[in-house]
C-alpha positions as MATLAB code, in Angstrom:
seq = 'XXXXXXXXXXXXXXXXXXXXXXXXXXXXXXXXXXXXXXXXXXXXXXXXXXXXXXXXXXXXXXXXXXXXXXXXXXXXXXXXXXXXXXXXXXXXXXXXXXXXXXXXXXXXXXXXXXXXXXXXXXXXXXXXXXXXXXXXXXXXXXXXXXXXXXXXXXXXXXXXXXXXXXXXXXXXXXXXXXXXXXXXXXXXXXXXXXXXXXXXXXXXXXXXXXXXXXXXXXXXXXXXXXXXXXXXXXXXXXXXXXXXXXXXX';
ca = [
      51.903  -35.002  234.365;
      55.196  -35.019  232.543;
      57.355  -35.298  235.690;
      55.459  -38.343  236.927;
      54.792  -39.890  233.595;
      57.748  -42.151  233.094;
      57.482  -44.214  236.264;
      56.462  -43.954  239.859;
      60.137  -43.508  240.705;
      60.168  -40.085  239.069;
      58.085  -38.691  241.909;
      59.735  -40.558  244.708;
      62.139  -38.945  247.148;
      64.729  -41.733  247.230;
      66.181  -41.073  243.757;
      69.926  -40.411  243.597;
      70.867  -36.960  242.365;
      72.236  -38.382  239.062;
      69.099  -40.440  238.411;
      66.839  -37.527  239.240;
      68.740  -35.277  236.854;
      68.469  -37.882  234.057;
      64.729  -38.215  234.660;
      64.157  -34.431  234.508;
      66.198  -34.099  231.303;
      64.307  -36.984  229.784;
      61.013  -35.371  230.760;
      62.080  -32.129  229.169;
      62.818  -34.021  225.935;
      59.491  -35.727  226.227;
      57.675  -32.439  226.706;
      59.504  -30.787  223.819;
      58.726  -33.571  221.395;
      55.057  -33.680  222.347;
      54.740  -29.898  222.089;
      56.648  -29.830  218.738;
      54.418  -32.470  217.260;
      51.250  -30.794  218.428;
      52.161  -27.423  216.953;
      52.848  -28.657  213.407;
      50.516  -26.841  211.033;
      50.195  -29.469  208.338;
      47.585  -32.040  209.350;
      49.366  -34.964  207.752;
      52.718  -34.060  209.265;
      51.133  -33.522  212.684;
      49.387  -36.862  212.510;
      52.678  -38.616  211.578;
      54.560  -36.872  214.357;
      51.873  -37.770  216.898;
      51.873  -41.407  215.796;
      55.642  -41.492  216.093;
      55.434  -39.870  219.553;
      52.922  -42.478  220.766;
      55.146  -45.268  219.406;
      58.295  -43.799  221.015;
      56.685  -43.323  224.410;
      54.261  -46.321  224.809;
      53.955  -45.817  228.588;
      53.152  -42.118  228.409;
      49.982  -40.920  230.184;
      49.259  -38.737  227.142;
      49.667  -41.578  224.599;
      45.931  -41.760  224.126;
      45.774  -38.032  223.347;
      48.626  -38.401  220.858;
      46.834  -41.293  219.142;
      43.565  -39.287  218.961;
      45.443  -36.392  217.393;
      47.050  -38.764  214.942;
      43.660  -40.342  214.060;
      42.021  -36.987  213.464;
      44.904  -35.837  211.297;
      45.048  -38.948  209.144;
      41.264  -38.777  208.733;
      41.385  -35.171  207.574;
      43.982  -35.997  204.850;
      42.221  -39.199  203.758;
      44.946  -41.650  204.707;
      42.782  -44.734  205.044;
      45.590  -47.136  205.807;
      46.792  -45.053  208.724;
      43.266  -44.517  209.957;
      42.894  -48.278  210.162;
      46.130  -48.880  212.056;
      45.917  -45.931  214.419;
      42.234  -46.515  215.296;
      43.049  -50.167  216.132;
      45.974  -49.044  218.294;
      43.807  -46.407  220.040;
      41.177  -49.034  220.912;
      43.899  -51.029  222.778;
      44.541  -48.000  224.919;
      40.945  -46.835  225.179;
      38.364  -49.571  224.345;
      35.506  -47.068  224.729;
      36.831  -44.594  222.196;
      33.792  -44.208  219.929;
      35.560  -42.475  217.080;
      38.173  -45.197  216.828;
      35.473  -47.917  217.125;
      33.417  -46.257  214.357;
      36.378  -46.382  211.981;
      36.945  -50.048  212.735;
      33.241  -50.714  212.133;
      33.496  -48.885  208.778;
      36.465  -50.993  207.725;
      34.917  -54.263  208.890;
      31.712  -53.534  207.007;
      33.726  -52.929  203.834;
      35.364  -56.309  204.221;
      32.138  -58.063  205.174;
      30.442  -56.650  202.041;
      33.040  -58.683  200.075;
      31.910  -61.910  201.779;
      34.642  -61.876  204.401;
      33.113  -64.181  207.033;
      35.763  -63.310  209.645;
      35.041  -59.599  209.259;
      31.334  -60.241  209.570;
      31.882  -62.148  212.834;
      33.906  -59.230  214.203;
      31.406  -56.642  212.903;
      28.437  -57.867  214.961;
      29.892  -57.266  218.457;
      31.573  -54.081  217.328;
      28.338  -52.608  216.086;
      26.509  -53.618  219.268;
      29.248  -52.038  221.356;
      29.169  -48.899  219.244;
      25.472  -48.420  219.525;
      25.700  -48.735  223.318;
      28.450  -46.111  223.486;
      26.541  -43.850  221.090;
      23.540  -43.874  223.411;
      25.787  -42.552  226.194;
      27.582  -40.010  223.975;
      29.234  -36.995  225.580;
      31.081  -34.384  223.614;
      34.878  -34.867  223.974;
      36.632  -32.130  225.887;
      38.322  -29.558  223.719;
      35.816  -29.804  220.831;
      33.467  -26.949  220.014;
      29.767  -27.588  220.035;
      29.725  -27.521  216.222;
      32.674  -29.932  215.908;
      31.171  -32.219  218.561;
      27.827  -32.343  216.740;
      29.605  -32.987  213.402;
      31.604  -35.848  214.977;
      28.507  -37.375  216.540;
      26.645  -37.252  213.203;
      29.551  -38.871  211.424;
      29.888  -41.681  213.996;
      26.133  -42.253  214.136;
      25.926  -42.518  210.357;
      28.620  -45.169  210.281;
      27.125  -47.145  213.136;
      23.537  -46.944  211.899;
      24.547  -48.024  208.403;
      26.486  -50.941  209.807;
      23.650  -51.933  212.122;
      21.320  -51.912  209.171;
      23.751  -54.051  207.198;
      24.026  -56.600  209.985;
      20.225  -56.875  210.258;
      19.938  -57.201  206.427;
      22.473  -59.994  206.486;
      20.320  -61.674  209.108;
      17.406  -61.396  206.642;
      15.535  -59.030  208.905;
      14.693  -56.082  206.652;
      12.149  -54.586  209.053;
      14.826  -54.382  211.755;
      17.323  -52.963  209.325;
      15.091  -50.272  207.887;
      15.052  -47.780  210.812;
      18.820  -47.942  211.116;
      19.228  -47.199  207.358;
      16.699  -44.393  207.533;
      18.750  -42.779  210.227;
      21.957  -43.180  208.214;
      20.421  -41.856  204.974;
      18.829  -38.863  206.732;
      22.316  -37.888  207.915;
      23.991  -38.562  204.505;
      21.535  -38.780  201.577;
      24.401  -39.317  199.123;
      25.746  -42.561  200.516;
      25.076  -44.990  197.684;
      25.610  -48.126  199.738;
      23.135  -47.117  202.460;
      20.544  -45.786  199.990;
      20.617  -48.987  197.944;
      20.459  -51.245  200.921;
      17.623  -49.169  202.388;
      15.765  -49.947  199.101;
      16.337  -53.641  199.777;
      14.583  -53.358  203.124;
      11.410  -52.450  201.243;
      11.827  -54.628  198.178;
      13.048  -57.805  199.963;
      10.458  -57.625  202.702;
       7.836  -60.364  202.862;
       5.451  -57.829  201.333;
       7.097  -55.503  198.778;
       6.516  -51.801  199.621;
       6.562  -49.197  196.800;
       8.834  -46.787  198.727;
      11.631  -49.234  197.844;
      11.373  -48.198  194.200;
      12.033  -44.583  195.099;
      15.178  -45.449  197.049;
      16.254  -47.772  194.219;
      15.844  -44.946  191.726;
      17.853  -42.705  194.052;
      20.609  -45.316  194.161;
      20.612  -45.507  190.388;
      21.045  -41.730  190.206;
      23.830  -41.787  192.783;
      25.614  -44.553  190.940;
      25.485  -42.365  187.835;
      27.030  -39.339  189.584;
      29.762  -41.459  191.113;
      30.762  -42.828  187.679;
      29.840  -46.441  188.463;
      28.076  -47.543  185.284;
      28.354  -51.281  186.121;
      26.839  -50.753  189.553;
      24.172  -48.464  188.082;
      23.227  -51.069  185.507;
      23.110  -53.832  188.134;
      20.780  -51.760  190.410;
      18.607  -50.793  187.442;
      18.095  -54.390  186.371;
      17.267  -55.459  189.902;
      14.779  -52.631  190.435;
      13.111  -53.216  187.046;
      12.648  -56.915  187.780;
      11.110  -56.112  191.177;
       8.903  -53.440  189.561;
       7.603  -55.896  186.988;
       6.799  -58.460  189.711;
       4.911  -55.795  191.716;
       3.027  -53.991  188.906;
       2.832  -56.756  186.265;
       4.708  -54.709  183.647;
       7.097  -51.764  183.336;
];
């Protein structure tokens, strides 16, 4: 791979001796840099080295692998800014990369939640594409069964939550509900998904009491996440809905 990676000329027989020698040396440098970056123990340092490697060698056949390594590393150390840029770059190389797409969906949903119309417009096709890819999921090579299952759960949680959000924005709570139920089953502590799941019951044409349970759950989660303003807002909303449903508190 490394010998033929730079251009088709590397593998041709009509190279001059000097050019061939330059190519071989360059390939040795390429191999050394890739190997050195991969073997770094610190996740953040490895991610940075892999990102630099992909940037330095944009035509490399292993650029996608380097970007995947960088994305995983930045995710593990919680570098959100780098996750955003690297996942976007990875999608240019590999449009069907589900992990990268899931991260972009997560970021788009965050922006759309703040009434970003452009982000909402981008989110719809991204979620649809993600759900299609998720249905055809295959464990990436090199991952253990446990790591593969963990990655699939993480990706599915992001996509299901975003699909529920899109349906809720379309004022279709019954279409949103099963997606939120999937997301909350995978991560019961996600405040955003739990609260929005409550909305699919309480904002339906016919209010369903299960919504009060999920609203109460969201109030509790807001308390544990030190969000008193959010907690108070959810409590007031749920109490108003409860009064409308039961006639009093």
